[in-house]
N, CA, C, O and CB atoms as a CASP TS submission, in Angstrom:
PFRMAT TS
TARGET T0000
AUTHOR 0000-0000-0000
METHOD Language model
MODEL 1
PARENT N/A
ATOM      1  N   LYS     1      97.166 173.622  74.375  1.00  0.00           N
ATOM      2  CA  LYS     1      96.132 172.577  74.647  1.00  0.00           C
ATOM      3  C   LYS     1      95.369 171.962  73.628  1.00  0.00           C
ATOM      4  O   LYS     1      95.360 172.501  72.521  1.00  0.00           O
ATOM      5  CB  LYS     1      95.239 173.050  75.447  1.00  0.00           C
ATOM      6  N   ASP     2      94.783 171.017  73.800  1.00  0.00           N
ATOM      7  CA  ASP     2      94.130 170.250  72.775  1.00  0.00           C
ATOM      8  C   ASP     2      94.939 169.595  71.603  1.00  0.00           C
ATOM      9  O   ASP     2      94.496 169.274  70.500  1.00  0.00           O
ATOM     10  CB  ASP     2      93.188 171.099  72.215  1.00  0.00           C
ATOM     11  N   LEU     3      96.149 169.472  72.048  1.00  0.00           N
ATOM     12  CA  LEU     3      97.230 168.698  70.839  1.00  0.00           C
ATOM     13  C   LEU     3      96.523 167.125  70.790  1.00  0.00           C
ATOM     14  O   LEU     3      96.062 166.458  71.716  1.00  0.00           O
ATOM     15  CB  LEU     3      99.313 168.580  71.488  1.00  0.00           C
ATOM     16  N   PRO     4      96.624 166.836  69.420  1.00  0.00           N
ATOM     17  CA  PRO     4      95.976 165.212  69.316  1.00  0.00           C
ATOM     18  C   PRO     4      97.201 164.293  69.770  1.00  0.00           C
ATOM     19  O   PRO     4      98.418 164.463  69.700  1.00  0.00           O
ATOM     20  CB  PRO     4      95.432 164.690  67.505  1.00  0.00           C
ATOM     21  N   ASP     5      96.546 163.430  70.178  1.00  0.00           N
ATOM     22  CA  ASP     5      97.496 162.290  70.585  1.00  0.00           C
ATOM     23  C   ASP     5      97.856 161.574  69.447  1.00  0.00           C
ATOM     24  O   ASP     5      97.093 161.524  68.482  1.00  0.00           O
ATOM     25  CB  ASP     5      96.915 161.314  71.587  1.00  0.00           C
ATOM     26  N   GLY     6      99.280 160.836  69.459  1.00  0.00           N
ATOM     27  CA  GLY     6      99.719 160.319  68.289  1.00  0.00           C
ATOM     28  C   GLY     6     100.171 161.054  67.188  1.00  0.00           C
ATOM     29  O   GLY     6     100.536 162.217  67.362  1.00  0.00           O
ATOM     30  N   CYS     7     100.202 160.470  65.929  1.00  0.00           N
ATOM     31  CA  CYS     7     100.394 161.009  64.635  1.00  0.00           C
ATOM     32  C   CYS     7      99.068 161.554  64.092  1.00  0.00           C
ATOM     33  O   CYS     7      98.068 160.874  64.323  1.00  0.00           O
ATOM     34  CB  CYS     7     100.979 159.961  63.715  1.00  0.00           C
ATOM     35  N   VAL     8      98.931 162.684  63.405  1.00  0.00           N
ATOM     36  CA  VAL     8      97.763 163.260  62.941  1.00  0.00           C
ATOM     37  C   VAL     8      97.760 163.107  61.444  1.00  0.00           C
ATOM     38  O   VAL     8      98.840 163.095  60.852  1.00  0.00           O
ATOM     39  CB  VAL     8      97.645 164.687  63.381  1.00  0.00           C
ATOM     40  N   LYS     9      96.680 162.995  60.820  1.00  0.00           N
ATOM     41  CA  LYS     9      96.693 162.904  59.232  1.00  0.00           C
ATOM     42  C   LYS     9      95.616 164.148  58.835  1.00  0.00           C
ATOM     43  O   LYS     9      95.534 164.478  57.652  1.00  0.00           O
ATOM     44  CB  LYS     9      96.110 161.180  58.594  1.00  0.00           C
ATOM     45  N   ASP    10      94.867 164.765  59.765  1.00  0.00           N
ATOM     46  CA  ASP    10      94.129 165.759  59.009  1.00  0.00           C
ATOM     47  C   ASP    10      94.403 167.262  60.074  1.00  0.00           C
ATOM     48  O   ASP    10      94.862 167.207  61.214  1.00  0.00           O
ATOM     49  CB  ASP    10      92.283 165.173  58.810  1.00  0.00           C
ATOM     50  N   ASP    11      94.093 168.214  59.534  1.00  0.00           N
ATOM     51  CA  ASP    11      94.078 169.565  60.274  1.00  0.00           C
ATOM     52  C   ASP    11      93.383 169.506  61.596  1.00  0.00           C
ATOM     53  O   ASP    11      92.397 168.796  61.795  1.00  0.00           O
ATOM     54  CB  ASP    11      93.378 170.651  59.433  1.00  0.00           C
ATOM     55  N   PHE    12      93.882 170.207  62.409  1.00  0.00           N
ATOM     56  CA  PHE    12      93.307 170.199  63.843  1.00  0.00           C
ATOM     57  C   PHE    12      93.390 171.543  64.507  1.00  0.00           C
ATOM     58  O   PHE    12      94.322 172.264  64.152  1.00  0.00           O
ATOM     59  CB  PHE    12      94.061 169.175  64.747  1.00  0.00           C
ATOM     60  N   GLU    13      92.556 171.989  65.421  1.00  0.00           N
ATOM     61  CA  GLU    13      92.444 173.220  66.102  1.00  0.00           C
ATOM     62  C   GLU    13      93.443 173.012  67.386  1.00  0.00           C
ATOM     63  O   GLU    13      93.565 172.025  68.113  1.00  0.00           O
ATOM     64  CB  GLU    13      90.836 173.550  66.498  1.00  0.00           C
ATOM     65  N   LEU    14      94.160 174.357  67.420  1.00  0.00           N
ATOM     66  CA  LEU    14      94.906 174.519  68.683  1.00  0.00           C
ATOM     67  C   LEU    14      94.788 175.729  69.160  1.00  0.00           C
ATOM     68  O   LEU    14      94.813 176.752  68.476  1.00  0.00           O
ATOM     69  CB  LEU    14      96.239 174.250  68.607  1.00  0.00           C
ATOM     70  N   LYS    15      94.625 175.653  70.637  1.00  0.00           N
ATOM     71  CA  LYS    15      94.531 176.592  71.543  1.00  0.00           C
ATOM     72  C   LYS    15      95.803 176.954  72.608  1.00  0.00           C
ATOM     73  O   LYS    15      96.490 176.144  73.230  1.00  0.00           O
ATOM     74  CB  LYS    15      93.399 176.199  72.197  1.00  0.00           C
ATOM     75  N   ALA    16      95.892 178.474  72.615  1.00  0.00           N
ATOM     76  CA  ALA    16      97.318 178.529  73.521  1.00  0.00           C
ATOM     77  C   ALA    16      96.520 179.744  74.196  1.00  0.00           C
ATOM     78  O   ALA    16      95.650 180.480  73.730  1.00  0.00           O
ATOM     79  CB  ALA    16      99.179 178.885  72.636  1.00  0.00           C
ATOM     80  N   ARG    17      97.186 179.688  75.587  1.00  0.00           N
ATOM     81  CA  ARG    17      96.993 181.046  76.314  1.00  0.00           C
ATOM     82  C   ARG    17      98.233 181.592  76.909  1.00  0.00           C
ATOM     83  O   ARG    17      98.950 180.692  77.346  1.00  0.00           O
ATOM     84  CB  ARG    17      95.973 180.930  77.446  1.00  0.00           C
ATOM     85  N   ALA    18      98.664 182.672  77.049  1.00  0.00           N
ATOM     86  CA  ALA    18      99.883 183.118  77.839  1.00  0.00           C
ATOM     87  C   ALA    18      99.433 183.304  79.305  1.00  0.00           C
ATOM     88  O   ALA    18      98.282 183.686  79.516  1.00  0.00           O
ATOM     89  CB  ALA    18     100.525 184.519  77.247  1.00  0.00           C
ATOM     90  N   LYS    19     100.109 183.104  80.125  1.00  0.00           N
ATOM     91  CA  LYS    19      99.788 183.067  81.638  1.00  0.00           C
ATOM     92  C   LYS    19      99.809 184.344  82.093  1.00  0.00           C
ATOM     93  O   LYS    19      99.157 184.541  83.118  1.00  0.00           O
ATOM     94  CB  LYS    19     100.730 182.252  82.490  1.00  0.00           C
ATOM     95  N   THR    20     100.467 185.410  81.538  1.00  0.00           N
ATOM     96  CA  THR    20     100.071 186.825  81.632  1.00  0.00           C
ATOM     97  C   THR    20      99.223 187.699  80.898  1.00  0.00           C
ATOM     98  O   THR    20      99.278 187.705  79.668  1.00  0.00           O
ATOM     99  CB  THR    20     100.958 187.372  81.585  1.00  0.00           C
ATOM    100  N   ARG    21      98.393 188.488  81.568  1.00  0.00           N
ATOM    101  CA  ARG    21      97.381 189.332  80.705  1.00  0.00           C
ATOM    102  C   ARG    21      97.745 190.368  80.112  1.00  0.00           C
ATOM    103  O   ARG    21      96.933 191.069  79.508  1.00  0.00           O
ATOM    104  CB  ARG    21      96.381 189.784  81.324  1.00  0.00           C
ATOM    105  N   ARG    22      99.214 190.685  80.190  1.00  0.00           N
ATOM    106  CA  ARG    22      99.769 191.963  79.803  1.00  0.00           C
ATOM    107  C   ARG    22     100.430 191.917  78.252  1.00  0.00           C
ATOM    108  O   ARG    22     101.456 192.512  77.921  1.00  0.00           O
ATOM    109  CB  ARG    22     100.893 192.361  80.929  1.00  0.00           C
ATOM    110  N   VAL    23      99.634 191.106  77.419  1.00  0.00           N
ATOM    111  CA  VAL    23     100.223 190.670  76.043  1.00  0.00           C
ATOM    112  C   VAL    23      99.547 191.619  75.038  1.00  0.00           C
ATOM    113  O   VAL    23      98.333 191.689  74.845  1.00  0.00           O
ATOM    114  CB  VAL    23      99.906 189.023  75.651  1.00  0.00           C
ATOM    115  N   LYS    24     100.591 192.405  74.368  1.00  0.00           N
ATOM    116  CA  LYS    24     100.207 193.245  73.100  1.00  0.00           C
ATOM    117  C   LYS    24      99.730 192.384  71.836  1.00  0.00           C
ATOM    118  O   LYS    24      98.841 192.716  71.052  1.00  0.00           O
ATOM    119  CB  LYS    24     101.501 194.119  72.636  1.00  0.00           C
ATOM    120  N   LYS    25     100.560 191.113  71.790  1.00  0.00           N
ATOM    121  CA  LYS    25     100.284 190.224  70.306  1.00  0.00           C
ATOM    122  C   LYS    25     100.634 189.040  70.703  1.00  0.00           C
ATOM    123  O   LYS    25     101.601 188.965  71.461  1.00  0.00           O
ATOM    124  CB  LYS    25     101.167 190.598  68.876  1.00  0.00           C
ATOM    125  N   MET    26     100.029 187.984  70.346  1.00  0.00           N
ATOM    126  CA  MET    26     100.639 186.706  69.912  1.00  0.00           C
ATOM    127  C   MET    26     100.397 186.083  68.531  1.00  0.00           C
ATOM    128  O   MET    26      99.393 186.229  67.833  1.00  0.00           O
ATOM    129  CB  MET    26     100.246 185.763  70.815  1.00  0.00           C
ATOM    130  N   VAL    27     101.691 185.235  68.213  1.00  0.00           N
ATOM    131  CA  VAL    27     101.772 185.015  67.008  1.00  0.00           C
ATOM    132  C   VAL    27     101.982 183.223  66.899  1.00  0.00           C
ATOM    133  O   VAL    27     102.656 182.522  67.654  1.00  0.00           O
ATOM    134  CB  VAL    27     102.948 186.002  66.439  1.00  0.00           C
ATOM    135  N   ALA    28     101.334 182.880  65.949  1.00  0.00           N
ATOM    136  CA  ALA    28     101.344 181.068  65.869  1.00  0.00           C
ATOM    137  C   ALA    28     102.121 180.997  64.232  1.00  0.00           C
ATOM    138  O   ALA    28     101.813 181.719  63.283  1.00  0.00           O
ATOM    139  CB  ALA    28      99.204 180.102  65.889  1.00  0.00           C
ATOM    140  N   ALA    29     103.067 180.043  64.238  1.00  0.00           N
ATOM    141  CA  ALA    29     103.651 180.013  63.014  1.00  0.00           C
ATOM    142  C   ALA    29     104.120 178.560  62.918  1.00  0.00           C
ATOM    143  O   ALA    29     104.514 177.935  63.903  1.00  0.00           O
ATOM    144  CB  ALA    29     104.763 181.083  62.857  1.00  0.00           C
ATOM    145  N   LEU    30     104.058 178.047  61.663  1.00  0.00           N
ATOM    146  CA  LEU    30     104.224 176.842  61.081  1.00  0.00           C
ATOM    147  C   LEU    30     105.314 176.612  59.947  1.00  0.00           C
ATOM    148  O   LEU    30     105.038 177.176  58.888  1.00  0.00           O
ATOM    149  CB  LEU    30     103.009 176.541  60.620  1.00  0.00           C
ATOM    150  N   GLU    31     106.404 175.950  59.967  1.00  0.00           N
ATOM    151  CA  GLU    31     107.150 176.043  58.917  1.00  0.00           C
ATOM    152  C   GLU    31     107.667 177.459  58.277  1.00  0.00           C
ATOM    153  O   GLU    31     107.945 177.679  57.098  1.00  0.00           O
ATOM    154  CB  GLU    31     106.463 175.369  58.079  1.00  0.00           C
ATOM    155  N   GLY    32     107.711 178.272  59.289  1.00  0.00           N
ATOM    156  CA  GLY    32     108.113 179.883  58.973  1.00  0.00           C
ATOM    157  C   GLY    32     107.114 180.502  58.304  1.00  0.00           C
ATOM    158  O   GLY    32     107.434 181.496  57.650  1.00  0.00           O
ATOM    159  N   HIS    33     105.647 180.060  58.306  1.00  0.00           N
ATOM    160  CA  HIS    33     104.450 180.963  57.804  1.00  0.00           C
ATOM    161  C   HIS    33     103.685 181.083  59.050  1.00  0.00           C
ATOM    162  O   HIS    33     103.387 180.101  59.729  1.00  0.00           O
ATOM    163  CB  HIS    33     103.493 180.319  56.525  1.00  0.00           C
ATOM    164  N   LYS    34     103.358 182.328  59.358  1.00  0.00           N
ATOM    165  CA  LYS    34     102.284 182.586  60.082  1.00  0.00           C
ATOM    166  C   LYS    34     101.045 182.151  60.124  1.00  0.00           C
ATOM    167  O   LYS    34     100.464 182.234  59.042  1.00  0.00           O
ATOM    168  CB  LYS    34     102.154 183.464  60.012  1.00  0.00           C
ATOM    169  N   LEU    35     100.327 181.635  61.158  1.00  0.00           N
ATOM    170  CA  LEU    35      99.164 180.844  60.770  1.00  0.00           C
ATOM    171  C   LEU    35      98.399 181.874  61.539  1.00  0.00           C
ATOM    172  O   LEU    35      97.247 181.793  61.114  1.00  0.00           O
ATOM    173  CB  LEU    35      99.038 179.145  61.184  1.00  0.00           C
ATOM    174  N   ASP    36      98.452 182.653  62.311  1.00  0.00           N
ATOM    175  CA  ASP    36      97.689 183.588  62.980  1.00  0.00           C
ATOM    176  C   ASP    36      98.257 184.630  63.876  1.00  0.00           C
ATOM    177  O   ASP    36      99.189 184.254  64.587  1.00  0.00           O
ATOM    178  CB  ASP    36      96.868 182.936  63.647  1.00  0.00           C
ATOM    179  N   VAL    37      97.875 185.864  63.978  1.00  0.00           N
ATOM    180  CA  VAL    37      98.414 186.735  65.157  1.00  0.00           C
ATOM    181  C   VAL    37      96.956 187.328  65.480  1.00  0.00           C
ATOM    182  O   VAL    37      95.965 187.397  64.753  1.00  0.00           O
ATOM    183  CB  VAL    37      99.750 188.012  64.726  1.00  0.00           C
ATOM    184  N   VAL    38      97.129 187.687  66.661  1.00  0.00           N
ATOM    185  CA  VAL    38      95.983 188.332  67.615  1.00  0.00           C
ATOM    186  C   VAL    38      96.396 189.347  68.576  1.00  0.00           C
ATOM    187  O   VAL    38      97.557 189.299  68.983  1.00  0.00           O
ATOM    188  CB  VAL    38      95.311 187.279  68.469  1.00  0.00           C
ATOM    189  N   LYS    39      95.669 190.190  68.966  1.00  0.00           N
ATOM    190  CA  LYS    39      96.132 191.296  69.963  1.00  0.00           C
ATOM    191  C   LYS    39      95.445 191.051  71.339  1.00  0.00           C
ATOM    192  O   LYS    39      94.612 191.824  71.813  1.00  0.00           O
ATOM    193  CB  LYS    39      95.738 192.826  69.409  1.00  0.00           C
ATOM    194  N   ALA    40      95.909 189.802  71.989  1.00  0.00           N
ATOM    195  CA  ALA    40      95.350 189.211  73.218  1.00  0.00           C
ATOM    196  C   ALA    40      96.220 188.171  73.473  1.00  0.00           C
ATOM    197  O   ALA    40      97.120 187.800  72.718  1.00  0.00           O
ATOM    198  CB  ALA    40      93.905 188.731  73.140  1.00  0.00           C
ATOM    199  N   ASN    41      95.861 187.582  74.840  1.00  0.00           N
ATOM    200  CA  ASN    41      96.727 186.814  75.658  1.00  0.00           C
ATOM    201  C   ASN    41      96.312 185.391  75.282  1.00  0.00           C
ATOM    202  O   ASN    41      96.887 184.440  75.811  1.00  0.00           O
ATOM    203  CB  ASN    41      96.598 187.156  77.229  1.00  0.00           C
ATOM    204  N   ARG    42      95.193 185.184  74.259  1.00  0.00           N
ATOM    205  CA  ARG    42      94.648 183.792  73.955  1.00  0.00           C
ATOM    206  C   ARG    42      94.804 183.711  72.170  1.00  0.00           C
ATOM    207  O   ARG    42      94.608 184.632  71.378  1.00  0.00           O
ATOM    208  CB  ARG    42      92.821 183.639  74.596  1.00  0.00           C
ATOM    209  N   ILE    43      95.136 182.578  71.930  1.00  0.00           N
ATOM    210  CA  ILE    43      94.924 182.244  70.530  1.00  0.00           C
ATOM    211  C   ILE    43      94.445 181.068  70.296  1.00  0.00           C
ATOM    212  O   ILE    43      94.730 180.121  71.029  1.00  0.00           O
ATOM    213  CB  ILE    43      95.977 182.329  69.808  1.00  0.00           C
ATOM    214  N   LYS    44      93.459 180.922  68.995  1.00  0.00           N
ATOM    215  CA  LYS    44      92.882 179.583  68.459  1.00  0.00           C
ATOM    216  C   LYS    44      93.145 179.624  67.180  1.00  0.00           C
ATOM    217  O   LYS    44      93.092 180.701  66.585  1.00  0.00           O
ATOM    218  CB  LYS    44      91.400 179.312  68.654  1.00  0.00           C
ATOM    219  N   PHE    45      93.454 178.526  66.577  1.00  0.00           N
ATOM    220  CA  PHE    45      93.714 178.778  64.991  1.00  0.00           C
ATOM    221  C   PHE    45      93.702 177.069  64.425  1.00  0.00           C
ATOM    222  O   PHE    45      93.594 176.190  65.279  1.00  0.00           O
ATOM    223  CB  PHE    45      95.532 179.749  64.655  1.00  0.00           C
ATOM    224  N   ASP    46      93.780 176.818  63.447  1.00  0.00           N
ATOM    225  CA  ASP    46      93.607 175.696  62.727  1.00  0.00           C
ATOM    226  C   ASP    46      95.007 175.243  62.130  1.00  0.00           C
ATOM    227  O   ASP    46      95.592 176.041  61.397  1.00  0.00           O
ATOM    228  CB  ASP    46      92.551 175.951  61.680  1.00  0.00           C
ATOM    229  N   VAL    47      95.488 174.199  62.358  1.00  0.00           N
ATOM    230  CA  VAL    47      96.895 173.742  61.887  1.00  0.00           C
ATOM    231  C   VAL    47      96.398 172.997  60.670  1.00  0.00           C
ATOM    232  O   VAL    47      95.489 172.170  60.608  1.00  0.00           O
ATOM    233  CB  VAL    47      97.844 172.751  63.021  1.00  0.00           C
ATOM    234  N   PRO    48      97.231 173.490  59.659  1.00  0.00           N
ATOM    235  CA  PRO    48      97.212 172.832  58.194  1.00  0.00           C
ATOM    236  C   PRO    48      97.891 171.587  57.949  1.00  0.00           C
ATOM    237  O   PRO    48      98.919 171.543  57.273  1.00  0.00           O
ATOM    238  CB  PRO    48      97.803 173.713  57.219  1.00  0.00           C
ATOM    239  N   VAL    49      97.425 170.701  58.406  1.00  0.00           N
ATOM    240  CA  VAL    49      98.086 169.370  58.211  1.00  0.00           C
ATOM    241  C   VAL    49      98.430 168.820  56.856  1.00  0.00           C
ATOM    242  O   VAL    49      99.549 168.450  56.502  1.00  0.00           O
ATOM    243  CB  VAL    49      97.286 168.428  58.776  1.00  0.00           C
ATOM    244  N   ALA    50      97.440 168.814  56.216  1.00  0.00           N
ATOM    245  CA  ALA    50      97.050 167.913  54.823  1.00  0.00           C
ATOM    246  C   ALA    50      98.253 168.184  54.017  1.00  0.00           C
ATOM    247  O   ALA    50      98.730 167.232  53.398  1.00  0.00           O
ATOM    248  CB  ALA    50      95.536 168.415  53.897  1.00  0.00           C
ATOM    249  N   ASP    51      98.757 169.223  53.939  1.00  0.00           N
ATOM    250  CA  ASP    51      99.818 169.382  52.847  1.00  0.00           C
ATOM    251  C   ASP    51     101.419 169.406  53.450  1.00  0.00           C
ATOM    252  O   ASP    51     102.336 169.992  52.874  1.00  0.00           O
ATOM    253  CB  ASP    51      99.483 170.851  52.034  1.00  0.00           C
ATOM    254  N   LEU    52     101.552 168.713  54.620  1.00  0.00           N
ATOM    255  CA  LEU    52     102.734 168.555  55.164  1.00  0.00           C
ATOM    256  C   LEU    52     103.273 166.999  54.891  1.00  0.00           C
ATOM    257  O   LEU    52     102.509 166.041  54.775  1.00  0.00           O
ATOM    258  CB  LEU    52     102.597 168.948  56.642  1.00  0.00           C
ATOM    259  N   GLU    53     104.811 166.916  54.804  1.00  0.00           N
ATOM    260  CA  GLU    53     105.418 165.691  54.553  1.00  0.00           C
ATOM    261  C   GLU    53     105.175 164.941  56.008  1.00  0.00           C
ATOM    262  O   GLU    53     105.095 165.524  57.090  1.00  0.00           O
ATOM    263  CB  GLU    53     107.043 165.879  54.063  1.00  0.00           C
ATOM    264  N   PRO    54     105.082 163.583  55.798  1.00  0.00           N
ATOM    265  CA  PRO    54     105.171 162.818  57.269  1.00  0.00           C
ATOM    266  C   PRO    54     106.394 163.245  57.926  1.00  0.00           C
ATOM    267  O   PRO    54     107.377 163.609  57.281  1.00  0.00           O
ATOM    268  CB  PRO    54     105.219 161.139  57.183  1.00  0.00           C
ATOM    269  N   GLY    55     106.349 163.202  59.445  1.00  0.00           N
ATOM    270  CA  GLY    55     107.369 163.361  60.368  1.00  0.00           C
ATOM    271  C   GLY    55     106.997 164.441  61.156  1.00  0.00           C
ATOM    272  O   GLY    55     105.841 164.848  61.042  1.00  0.00           O
ATOM    273  N   PHE    56     107.684 164.932  61.860  1.00  0.00           N
ATOM    274  CA  PHE    56     107.421 165.447  63.308  1.00  0.00           C
ATOM    275  C   PHE    56     107.722 167.126  62.675  1.00  0.00           C
ATOM    276  O   PHE    56     108.740 167.421  62.049  1.00  0.00           O
ATOM    277  CB  PHE    56     108.716 164.675  64.819  1.00  0.00           C
ATOM    278  N   HIS    57     106.819 167.907  62.935  1.00  0.00           N
ATOM    279  CA  HIS    57     106.662 169.562  62.846  1.00  0.00           C
ATOM    280  C   HIS    57     106.622 170.165  64.025  1.00  0.00           C
ATOM    281  O   HIS    57     106.308 169.463  64.986  1.00  0.00           O
ATOM    282  CB  HIS    57     105.427 170.065  62.174  1.00  0.00           C
ATOM    283  N   ASP    58     106.910 171.533  64.239  1.00  0.00           N
ATOM    284  CA  ASP    58     106.766 172.454  65.112  1.00  0.00           C
ATOM    285  C   ASP    58     105.887 173.567  64.756  1.00  0.00           C
ATOM    286  O   ASP    58     105.989 174.182  63.694  1.00  0.00           O
ATOM    287  CB  ASP    58     107.918 172.852  65.424  1.00  0.00           C
ATOM    288  N   VAL    59     105.115 173.786  65.566  1.00  0.00           N
ATOM    289  CA  VAL    59     104.274 175.069  65.605  1.00  0.00           C
ATOM    290  C   VAL    59     105.224 175.891  67.044  1.00  0.00           C
ATOM    291  O   VAL    59     105.537 175.431  68.142  1.00  0.00           O
ATOM    292  CB  VAL    59     102.226 174.625  65.961  1.00  0.00           C
ATOM    293  N   LYS    60     105.483 177.365  66.375  1.00  0.00           N
ATOM    294  CA  LYS    60     106.041 178.067  67.335  1.00  0.00           C
ATOM    295  C   LYS    60     105.101 179.095  67.453  1.00  0.00           C
ATOM    296  O   LYS    60     104.492 179.550  66.484  1.00  0.00           O
ATOM    297  CB  LYS    60     107.392 178.474  67.097  1.00  0.00           C
ATOM    298  N   LEU    61     104.921 179.583  68.920  1.00  0.00           N
ATOM    299  CA  LEU    61     104.325 180.289  69.568  1.00  0.00           C
ATOM    300  C   LEU    61     104.916 181.414  70.243  1.00  0.00           C
ATOM    301  O   LEU    61     105.733 181.183  71.135  1.00  0.00           O
ATOM    302  CB  LEU    61     103.813 179.625  70.206  1.00  0.00           C
ATOM    303  N   SER    62     104.594 182.697  69.917  1.00  0.00           N
ATOM    304  CA  SER    62     105.528 183.747  70.634  1.00  0.00           C
ATOM    305  C   SER    62     104.326 185.123  71.130  1.00  0.00           C
ATOM    306  O   SER    62     103.527 185.644  70.351  1.00  0.00           O
ATOM    307  CB  SER    62     106.979 184.371  69.288  1.00  0.00           C
ATOM    308  N   ALA    63     104.468 185.427  72.386  1.00  0.00           N
ATOM    309  CA  ALA    63     103.598 186.493  72.871  1.00  0.00           C
ATOM    310  C   ALA    63     104.450 187.665  73.018  1.00  0.00           C
ATOM    311  O   ALA    63     105.440 187.460  73.720  1.00  0.00           O
ATOM    312  CB  ALA    63     102.883 186.150  74.189  1.00  0.00           C
ATOM    313  N   LYS    64     104.340 188.709  72.595  1.00  0.00           N
ATOM    314  CA  LYS    64     104.873 190.161  72.997  1.00  0.00           C
ATOM    315  C   LYS    64     104.316 190.699  74.097  1.00  0.00           C
ATOM    316  O   LYS    64     103.153 191.083  73.968  1.00  0.00           O
ATOM    317  CB  LYS    64     104.673 191.167  71.992  1.00  0.00           C
ATOM    318  N   ARG    65     104.828 190.828  75.134  1.00  0.00           N
ATOM    319  CA  ARG    65     104.223 191.719  76.405  1.00  0.00           C
ATOM    320  C   ARG    65     104.490 193.310  76.073  1.00  0.00           C
ATOM    321  O   ARG    65     105.302 193.854  75.324  1.00  0.00           O
ATOM    322  CB  ARG    65     105.084 191.283  78.007  1.00  0.00           C
ATOM    323  N   GLU    66     103.420 193.851  76.987  1.00  0.00           N
ATOM    324  CA  GLU    66     103.495 195.237  77.002  1.00  0.00           C
ATOM    325  C   GLU    66     104.428 195.996  77.023  1.00  0.00           C
ATOM    326  O   GLU    66     104.368 197.107  76.495  1.00  0.00           O
ATOM    327  CB  GLU    66     103.023 195.607  77.719  1.00  0.00           C
ATOM    328  N   ARG    67     105.586 195.495  77.704  1.00  0.00           N
ATOM    329  CA  ARG    67     106.812 196.247  78.021  1.00  0.00           C
ATOM    330  C   ARG    67     108.003 195.897  77.169  1.00  0.00           C
ATOM    331  O   ARG    67     109.129 196.335  77.403  1.00  0.00           O
ATOM    332  CB  ARG    67     107.174 196.033  79.434  1.00  0.00           C
ATOM    333  N   GLY    68     107.720 195.120  76.205  1.00  0.00           N
ATOM    334  CA  GLY    68     108.556 194.387  75.200  1.00  0.00           C
ATOM    335  C   GLY    68     109.269 193.244  75.231  1.00  0.00           C
ATOM    336  O   GLY    68     109.838 192.857  74.211  1.00  0.00           O
ATOM    337  N   SER    69     109.326 192.649  76.234  1.00  0.00           N
ATOM    338  CA  SER    69     109.505 191.221  76.477  1.00  0.00           C
ATOM    339  C   SER    69     108.891 190.303  75.561  1.00  0.00           C
ATOM    340  O   SER    69     107.937 190.740  74.918  1.00  0.00           O
ATOM    341  CB  SER    69     109.047 190.897  77.717  1.00  0.00           C
ATOM    342  N   LYS    70     109.197 189.291  75.402  1.00  0.00           N
ATOM    343  CA  LYS    70     108.825 188.023  74.712  1.00  0.00           C
ATOM    344  C   LYS    70     108.729 186.747  75.460  1.00  0.00           C
ATOM    345  O   LYS    70     109.691 186.276  76.067  1.00  0.00           O
ATOM    346  CB  LYS    70     109.731 187.792  73.711  1.00  0.00           C
ATOM    347  N   LEU    71     107.338 186.089  75.402  1.00  0.00           N
ATOM    348  CA  LEU    71     107.522 184.844  75.735  1.00  0.00           C
ATOM    349  C   LEU    71     107.246 183.668  74.483  1.00  0.00           C
ATOM    350  O   LEU    71     106.199 183.677  73.836  1.00  0.00           O
ATOM    351  CB  LEU    71     106.639 184.691  76.929  1.00  0.00           C
ATOM    352  N   LYS    72     108.297 182.709  74.259  1.00  0.00           N
ATOM    353  CA  LYS    72     108.411 181.700  73.423  1.00  0.00           C
ATOM    354  C   LYS    72     107.962 180.331  73.820  1.00  0.00           C
ATOM    355  O   LYS    72     108.147 179.875  74.948  1.00  0.00           O
ATOM    356  CB  LYS    72     109.619 181.676  73.089  1.00  0.00           C
ATOM    357  N   THR    73     107.370 179.698  72.858  1.00  0.00           N
ATOM    358  CA  THR    73     107.219 178.002  73.354  1.00  0.00           C
ATOM    359  C   THR    73     106.991 177.285  71.868  1.00  0.00           C
ATOM    360  O   THR    73     106.542 177.917  70.912  1.00  0.00           O
ATOM    361  CB  THR    73     105.581 177.623  74.600  1.00  0.00           C
ATOM    362  N   THR    74     107.302 176.102  71.813  1.00  0.00           N
ATOM    363  CA  THR    74     107.092 175.414  70.776  1.00  0.00           C
ATOM    364  C   THR    74     106.267 174.096  70.993  1.00  0.00           C
ATOM    365  O   THR    74     106.455 173.392  71.985  1.00  0.00           O
ATOM    366  CB  THR    74     108.302 175.209  70.240  1.00  0.00           C
ATOM    367  N   VAL    75     105.465 173.832  70.151  1.00  0.00           N
ATOM    368  CA  VAL    75     104.466 172.542  69.968  1.00  0.00           C
ATOM    369  C   VAL    75     104.704 171.697  69.159  1.00  0.00           C
ATOM    370  O   VAL    75     104.645 172.082  67.991  1.00  0.00           O
ATOM    371  CB  VAL    75     103.252 172.763  69.631  1.00  0.00           C
ATOM    372  N   THR    76     105.046 170.306  69.385  1.00  0.00           N
ATOM    373  CA  THR    76     105.430 169.495  68.249  1.00  0.00           C
ATOM    374  C   THR    76     104.540 168.432  68.252  1.00  0.00           C
ATOM    375  O   THR    76     104.154 167.830  69.254  1.00  0.00           O
ATOM    376  CB  THR    76     106.834 169.021  68.261  1.00  0.00           C
ATOM    377  N   PHE    77     104.219 168.214  67.080  1.00  0.00           N
ATOM    378  CA  PHE    77     103.412 167.149  66.623  1.00  0.00           C
ATOM    379  C   PHE    77     103.651 166.298  65.484  1.00  0.00           C
ATOM    380  O   PHE    77     104.246 166.828  64.546  1.00  0.00           O
ATOM    381  CB  PHE    77     102.344 167.604  66.429  1.00  0.00           C
ATOM    382  N   GLN    78     103.327 165.139  65.372  1.00  0.00           N
ATOM    383  CA  GLN    78     103.903 164.202  64.020  1.00  0.00           C
ATOM    384  C   GLN    78     102.869 163.775  63.161  1.00  0.00           C
ATOM    385  O   GLN    78     101.893 163.133  63.549  1.00  0.00           O
ATOM    386  CB  GLN    78     104.655 162.798  64.424  1.00  0.00           C
ATOM    387  N   ARG    79     103.135 164.229  61.658  1.00  0.00           N
ATOM    388  CA  ARG    79     102.125 164.085  60.594  1.00  0.00           C
ATOM    389  C   ARG    79     102.350 162.446  60.131  1.00  0.00           C
ATOM    390  O   ARG    79     103.422 161.852  60.014  1.00  0.00           O
ATOM    391  CB  ARG    79     102.408 165.303  59.255  1.00  0.00           C
ATOM    392  N   CYS    80     101.224 162.025  59.952  1.00  0.00           N
ATOM    393  CA  CYS    80     101.572 160.315  59.381  1.00  0.00           C
ATOM    394  C   CYS    80     101.747 160.256  58.196  1.00  0.00           C
ATOM    395  O   CYS    80     101.992 159.175  57.661  1.00  0.00           O
ATOM    396  CB  CYS    80     100.514 159.193  59.534  1.00  0.00           C
TER
END
């Protein structure tokens, strides 16, 4: 949610929500570095764009459910 249109030059806020409420933990990572970890089915964090090289980058989101299964998705944005 709230992914900027086109290429981005500045940091931006990203919000995500797992469609199930039975989530133990959500993790957001960029370039292999964790951006945020929450113990809920919603996560909100700032994506640090300023230090990235121009090009396409992925924010990886994962949610671990109470019974151990995981939900994963990737959000791609372009750095100008």
